[in-house]
C-alpha atoms as an extended CHARMM CRD file, in Angstrom:
* protein
*
        95  EXT
         1         1  UNK       CA              8.1560000000       -7.1030000000       12.4550000000  PROA      1               0.0000000000
         2         2  UNK       CA             11.6960000000       -6.7760000000       10.5590000000  PROA      2               0.0000000000
         3         3  UNK       CA             13.2740000000       -9.8460000000       11.7520000000  PROA      3               0.0000000000
         4         4  UNK       CA             16.1440000000       -9.8070000000        8.7710000000  PROA      4               0.0000000000
         5         5  UNK       CA             17.3200000000       -6.4880000000        7.3090000000  PROA      5               0.0000000000
         6         6  UNK       CA             14.0470000000       -4.0430000000        6.4010000000  PROA      6               0.0000000000
         7         7  UNK       CA             14.1750000000       -2.5110000000        2.8100000000  PROA      7               0.0000000000
         8         8  UNK       CA             14.7670000000       -5.9330000000        2.1310000000  PROA      8               0.0000000000
         9         9  UNK       CA             10.7570000000       -6.7730000000        4.4830000000  PROA      9               0.0000000000
        10        10  UNK       CA              9.7420000000       -3.4100000000        2.5550000000  PROA      10              0.0000000000
        11        11  UNK       CA             10.9810000000       -4.1290000000       -0.7850000000  PROA      11              0.0000000000
        12        12  UNK       CA              9.2180000000       -7.8040000000       -0.3630000000  PROA      12              0.0000000000
        13        13  UNK       CA              5.7790000000       -5.5620000000        0.6480000000  PROA      13              0.0000000000
        14        14  UNK       CA              6.0370000000       -2.9570000000       -2.0370000000  PROA      14              0.0000000000
        15        15  UNK       CA              6.3710000000       -6.5580000000       -4.2260000000  PROA      15              0.0000000000
        16        16  UNK       CA              3.0450000000       -7.6130000000       -2.7760000000  PROA      16              0.0000000000
        17        17  UNK       CA              1.1330000000       -4.2630000000       -3.0710000000  PROA      17              0.0000000000
        18        18  UNK       CA              2.3510000000       -3.5150000000       -6.4520000000  PROA      18              0.0000000000
        19        19  UNK       CA              1.0410000000       -7.2840000000       -7.5720000000  PROA      19              0.0000000000
        20        20  UNK       CA             -2.0700000000       -7.0810000000       -5.6060000000  PROA      20              0.0000000000
        21        21  UNK       CA             -3.0960000000       -3.1660000000       -7.4730000000  PROA      21              0.0000000000
        22        22  UNK       CA             -2.0610000000       -5.3310000000      -11.0060000000  PROA      22              0.0000000000
        23        23  UNK       CA             -4.4300000000       -7.7710000000      -10.3710000000  PROA      23              0.0000000000
        24        24  UNK       CA             -6.9540000000       -5.3350000000       -9.9790000000  PROA      24              0.0000000000
        25        25  UNK       CA             -6.6630000000       -2.9810000000      -12.8770000000  PROA      25              0.0000000000
        26        26  UNK       CA             -6.6400000000       -5.7980000000      -14.5390000000  PROA      26              0.0000000000
        27        27  UNK       CA             -9.2750000000       -8.1080000000      -13.1050000000  PROA      27              0.0000000000
        28        28  UNK       CA            -11.4100000000       -5.9790000000      -11.6000000000  PROA      28              0.0000000000
        29        29  UNK       CA            -11.6900000000       -2.9830000000      -13.6320000000  PROA      29              0.0000000000
        30        30  UNK       CA             -9.7430000000       -2.8200000000      -16.5580000000  PROA      30              0.0000000000
        31        31  UNK       CA            -11.4300000000        0.1890000000      -18.0330000000  PROA      31              0.0000000000
        32        32  UNK       CA            -10.2820000000        2.0310000000      -15.3540000000  PROA      32              0.0000000000
        33        33  UNK       CA             -8.9380000000        6.1330000000      -15.7390000000  PROA      33              0.0000000000
        34        34  UNK       CA             -6.2070000000        7.3840000000      -13.5770000000  PROA      34              0.0000000000
        35        35  UNK       CA             -8.0260000000        9.6660000000      -11.6750000000  PROA      35              0.0000000000
        36        36  UNK       CA            -10.2290000000        5.8650000000      -10.4830000000  PROA      36              0.0000000000
        37        37  UNK       CA             -6.1470000000        3.7250000000       -9.9790000000  PROA      37              0.0000000000
        38        38  UNK       CA             -5.3520000000        6.9010000000       -7.9320000000  PROA      38              0.0000000000
        39        39  UNK       CA             -8.2360000000        6.9380000000       -5.9100000000  PROA      39              0.0000000000
        40        40  UNK       CA             -7.9800000000        3.6660000000       -5.0360000000  PROA      40              0.0000000000
        41        41  UNK       CA             -4.8190000000        4.2360000000       -3.9790000000  PROA      41              0.0000000000
        42        42  UNK       CA             -5.4170000000        7.1940000000       -1.9990000000  PROA      42              0.0000000000
        43        43  UNK       CA             -8.3870000000        4.5030000000       -0.1860000000  PROA      43              0.0000000000
        44        44  UNK       CA             -6.1690000000        1.6490000000       -0.1360000000  PROA      44              0.0000000000
        45        45  UNK       CA             -3.7940000000        4.2520000000        2.0440000000  PROA      45              0.0000000000
        46        46  UNK       CA             -6.8490000000        5.5940000000        4.4080000000  PROA      46              0.0000000000
        47        47  UNK       CA             -7.6850000000        1.8340000000        5.0920000000  PROA      47              0.0000000000
        48        48  UNK       CA             -4.2930000000        0.9920000000        6.4470000000  PROA      48              0.0000000000
        49        49  UNK       CA             -4.8310000000        3.5300000000        8.2510000000  PROA      49              0.0000000000
        50        50  UNK       CA             -7.7070000000        3.0750000000       10.1350000000  PROA      50              0.0000000000
        51        51  UNK       CA             -7.0950000000       -0.3880000000       10.5330000000  PROA      51              0.0000000000
        52        52  UNK       CA             -3.0420000000        0.1920000000       11.8440000000  PROA      52              0.0000000000
        53        53  UNK       CA             -5.3310000000        2.7510000000       14.5440000000  PROA      53              0.0000000000
        54        54  UNK       CA             -8.0360000000        0.5990000000       15.4920000000  PROA      54              0.0000000000
        55        55  UNK       CA             -5.6540000000       -2.7160000000       15.8870000000  PROA      55              0.0000000000
        56        56  UNK       CA             -3.1370000000       -0.4190000000       18.2720000000  PROA      56              0.0000000000
        57        57  UNK       CA             -6.3290000000        0.5630000000       20.2480000000  PROA      57              0.0000000000
        58        58  UNK       CA             -7.5750000000       -3.0620000000       20.3900000000  PROA      58              0.0000000000
        59        59  UNK       CA             -4.4680000000       -4.6280000000       20.8200000000  PROA      59              0.0000000000
        60        60  UNK       CA             -2.6520000000       -2.3220000000       23.1730000000  PROA      60              0.0000000000
        61        61  UNK       CA              0.0280000000       -2.1040000000       21.3040000000  PROA      61              0.0000000000
        62        62  UNK       CA              0.7550000000       -0.5710000000       18.2140000000  PROA      62              0.0000000000
        63        63  UNK       CA              0.7750000000       -2.5400000000       15.4960000000  PROA      63              0.0000000000
        64        64  UNK       CA              2.4590000000       -1.4280000000       11.9260000000  PROA      64              0.0000000000
        65        65  UNK       CA              2.2390000000       -4.2440000000       10.0640000000  PROA      65              0.0000000000
        66        66  UNK       CA              0.5420000000       -2.1870000000        6.6700000000  PROA      66              0.0000000000
        67        67  UNK       CA              2.2680000000        1.0770000000        6.6310000000  PROA      67              0.0000000000
        68        68  UNK       CA              5.7330000000       -0.5760000000        8.1930000000  PROA      68              0.0000000000
        69        69  UNK       CA              7.0730000000        1.4020000000       11.5670000000  PROA      69              0.0000000000
        70        70  UNK       CA              7.2110000000        4.8660000000       12.3820000000  PROA      70              0.0000000000
        71        71  UNK       CA             10.6450000000        4.6330000000       13.6910000000  PROA      71              0.0000000000
        72        72  UNK       CA             11.7430000000        3.4740000000       10.1350000000  PROA      72              0.0000000000
        73        73  UNK       CA             10.1450000000        6.7230000000        8.0080000000  PROA      73              0.0000000000
        74        74  UNK       CA             11.8850000000        7.1230000000        4.5400000000  PROA      74              0.0000000000
        75        75  UNK       CA             10.7800000000        3.1640000000        4.5380000000  PROA      75              0.0000000000
        76        76  UNK       CA              6.8660000000        3.7060000000        5.9240000000  PROA      76              0.0000000000
        77        77  UNK       CA              6.9490000000        6.4340000000        3.0980000000  PROA      77              0.0000000000
        78        78  UNK       CA              8.9410000000        4.0270000000        0.1360000000  PROA      78              0.0000000000
        79        79  UNK       CA              5.1860000000        2.2240000000        1.2640000000  PROA      79              0.0000000000
        80        80  UNK       CA              2.8230000000        4.3890000000        1.7210000000  PROA      80              0.0000000000
        81        81  UNK       CA              3.5910000000        6.0010000000       -1.9070000000  PROA      81              0.0000000000
        82        82  UNK       CA              3.7000000000        2.4870000000       -3.0970000000  PROA      82              0.0000000000
        83        83  UNK       CA              0.1810000000        2.2990000000       -1.9280000000  PROA      83              0.0000000000
        84        84  UNK       CA             -1.0720000000        5.4270000000       -3.4480000000  PROA      84              0.0000000000
        85        85  UNK       CA              0.4130000000        4.8390000000       -6.6750000000  PROA      85              0.0000000000
        86        86  UNK       CA              0.4470000000        1.0010000000       -7.0140000000  PROA      86              0.0000000000
        87        87  UNK       CA             -2.7390000000        0.7480000000       -8.9100000000  PROA      87              0.0000000000
        88        88  UNK       CA             -1.1440000000        3.9560000000      -11.4760000000  PROA      88              0.0000000000
        89        89  UNK       CA              1.1210000000        1.4700000000      -12.9500000000  PROA      89              0.0000000000
        90        90  UNK       CA             -1.0850000000       -1.0090000000      -14.4370000000  PROA      90              0.0000000000
        91        91  UNK       CA             -3.7200000000        1.6400000000      -15.8890000000  PROA      91              0.0000000000
        92        92  UNK       CA             -3.5790000000        1.7180000000      -19.7230000000  PROA      92              0.0000000000
        93        93  UNK       CA             -3.8970000000        5.2660000000      -21.5250000000  PROA      93              0.0000000000
        94        94  UNK       CA             -6.6360000000        5.8820000000      -23.5950000000  PROA      94              0.0000000000
        95        95  UNK       CA             -6.5350000000        8.4860000000      -26.3320000000  PROA      95              0.0000000000
């Protein structure tokens, strides 16, 4: 998966996650709350994990394209945290 530097690949993946989360919050749910955004992020992580488990079971080999390979634990944590907090970065506070 990481043909070049793992850090560069994770940075690109985090930028993509944040960009898609921003589009979701701005276009699909512009009136979303922080609770909703965190729920969307958590759901994204859970669906990513479920997808990787299903793909690994069906392919017969490890498939780690969504949350990163387990060998890079720190980088994997960065990706998981990005999935969770990315939608929350675009929520406007309402007072």
